[in-house]
N, C-alpha and C positions, 0 to 999 in steps of 0.2 A: 504494500500500500504506500503510495507516495506521501511525502511528509508536508503537511500544511502548516506546521507550527512555527518554523523558523524563517522569517522573511523580514524585509525592511519595514513593512507596514506594522508588524508587531513591535519592532524597535521604536518606531515613531510613537505608537500608542503608549509604550512603556515610558518613554522619555517625557511625554507630555502629560501622562496620567499619574496613577498612584505610585509608580516606581521612579518618578523623576529624581535625578541626582541633585544634591545641594549645589547652590550657586557659589562660585568662588568669592572670597572676600576681596576687598579692594587691593590688598597687598599681594594677591595671587595665591594665598594659602587656603586650602579647603578646610583644614582642621585647626583649631586653636584660636586665640584672640586675633583681632585685626592687626595688621602691621602698622607701625607708626609711619606717618608721611615721610617719604624720602629715605626710608630705611629698608634695606633688602633683608628679606627673611631667609635665614639659614639655620635650619634645625637639624643638620647632620645628614647622613646618608638616607636616601629615599627607600622606604620599605614597601614591598608589594602587599603587605597586610593592610586590608581596608575593611574594617568591621562594618557589617551591614550592607556591603556592596558585592556585586557579582565579580568573580574572578575566574580565570581559565582553570587554575588549580582546583578551585571548588567545584567547577563543572565536571572536571575529570573524576573527582571523587564521587560525585553524584552518579555519573555514568557507570562507574565501577560497581556501585551498589545496585543499580538497576540491572546491569548485565548479570550480576551474580543471581539476582532474583529470577531473571529470565532463564538462566541455565538450570536452576533448581526446579522451576516449573516445567521446563522442557524435559527434564529427566523423568518427572512424574507423568507427563504426557506420553513419553516413549514407553514407559512401563505399562501404562494403561491401555496401550494399543497392542492387543493380543494377536499372535499368529495362529492361524487355523491349520488343521492337519493337511488341508488341500493346498497349502502354500500361500493362501491369501491372508489378509490381516483384517481384523475387525476394528474399524475406525470408531473411536468413542464419540457419541453424539455430543457429549459435554464440551468437546473441543470446539465445536461451532459456536457454542455459547461464549467461549473465550474470545472468538473473533468479534462477536457482537459487542461484548464488554470492552474489548480493546478499542474498537472503533468509537464507541460511546465516550471513552476516556479522551481520545484524541479530539473529538468534537468539543467536549467540555473544556479541555485545556485551551482550545483556540479562543474561547470566549471568557474563560476564567483562569488566566495563567497563574494567579496567586494560589491556586489549589494544586499546583504541579507537584508539591512535596507529597501529597496524598494520592493524587491520580496517577502519577508516574509509576509508583510501585504496583498499583492495581493493574495498569496496562502491562507491565513486565510480567506479572504472574499470569494474567489472562491470556495474553498473546503467546507467552512462553509455552503454555500447555498445548496450544494449537501447533506451534512450531515443532515441538517434540513429537506430537502425534503424526503430523504429515511427513516429518522426516523418517519416521519408522516405516510408513507406507512406501516411500521412495526407496529406502534401504532394503526393504523386503524384496523389491522387484529388481533393483540394480545394486548389487553388493559393493560397498565402498563409496557410494555416491555422496553420502553425507559428509564424510571426511574431506572429499574433494571440494564440495561446495563450501564447507567451513573454511578450508585452507584458502580457496580462491577469494572468499569474502574478506579474510584478514589481509591478503595480499593487495586487493583493490583498495581497502581502507588505508593501508600503509602508503601505497603509491600516491593516492590522492592527497594524503596529508603532506607528503614530501613536496608534491607539485604545488600545493597551496602555500606552504611555508616558504618555499624558494621563489614564490611569485611567478612560476612558470605558467600557472593558471591564475588569472586575475578575475575576481568577481566584479565585473563592471555592470552598469545598468543594462546594457544590451545583452550580456551573458545571462544575467538574471531573468530578463524577459523571455529569452529563448528557452531556457531550462524550465521555467515555471509554465510557460505556454505548452511546451511539449508534455510536461507532466500532467497538466490538466487534460490534455487530449488523451493520454493513456488511461487516466482515471475514467473518462467518459466512455472509452472503448470497453474497459472492464465492466463498467456498469451495464452497458448495452448487452454484453455477453452474458452477464448474470441474469438479466431479465429474460433473454432468449432461452437460457438453459431451463428456466422455470416452465417453458412451453415446449420442452423437448428438442430445442434447436441449440444454436450457439455459433460462435465465430470459430471456424475450424482451425485456422492457422495458429490460434492461441495454444492449442494442445497437440496438433499434428506435427510430426517431424519432417515436414516438407522444407524445401530450400527457403521459401518465403517465411515459414514459421520460425526456422532457425535464425534467419537474419533479423526478424522482428525481435526475438528474444535477446539477441546480441545488442540491438538498439536499446531495448529497455534496460538491460544491465548497464550499458553505458550511461543512460539517463539517470539511473539510480546513483551511479558513481558521481556524476556531476552535481547531484543534489547534496552529496557529502560536502562539496566545496561551498555550497550555500550555507550548510549547517556550520562549517568552520568559520565562515565569514560572520554569521550571526553571533556566534559565541565570542569571537574576537572583538567585534564592535560593541557588543553588550558589556564586555569587561572594560573596554576603554571608556565607555560612556558612564560607567559607574551605576548600572542599573541595580535594582533591589536584589539582595542575595537570593530571594526566591526564584529569580530567573536562572540560577544555576540548574535548578531542577527542570525548568522549561527547556533549556538547552540540552540537558542530558536526555530528557524524554524524546525530544525531537530527533536527536542523533540516533537514539535507539530505534525509533520508527524507521528511519532510513536504512539502518543496518539490517533490520529484519526484512525489509522490502528487498534489499539487494541480495540477501542470502536466498530468499524464496525464488527470486528471478534466476539466480545462478543455478539453483537446484532444478528449476524447470528447463533451463538451457541444456544442462548436462544430461538430463533425461532424454531430451530430443536427440542429442548427439549420439547417445548410446542406442536409441531405438532406430536411428536412421540406418 
């Protein structure tokens, strides 16, 4: 599922609304008493510790917590998906409830980011159960595919982080518009496919290992990777702007949403390649 949480609109809302940072004093210092006129403020080395404000380090810590919860829940989903004697697996119906709960958490976070500290863990647990269950289904049919998908996801994440940090990939307004527009297009296509599946039909290339189907999956995997760059940009800008510390959980949850989407798309792509 594409990530609607981290974008410039949410940054602007946070800066102008309840999470707006404190205005600097006339002397240029944010903390402490105002500087005397004509006197330069020098309070020693600058420290990255900013109580009550969003930091990159704090976002990384929140992401680690959510990722741990996701893995624990995914393990439960894996165990709950039982293998049958005929070689098939019994997909637990509760896993679909996890998808619904996870989607509801993302929608709620979009409108109520201050609840991220509570909704983020709920998303990780609910979506994690589904990820574990669907991974067991794929693994039962194609042995070793889960390890390959997980490894590829980690590799893509690392590459995108390096490309972003070295500014090889720059998140400009044009870049953002293209990625967001393409992401919304994919979301609309998935929604149409879901509705068609309810009536016994569907968009064939989404699941068939045809050449076009494989190329489409490659495109979507690349799109999910570019969404990581948008996530990194949001987290970096939010930290520089001094947003409320609660936004560390917004950044962590948004990043987890993109990682889960990327993993599922890579899993789908590998399945098509093996079936072809």
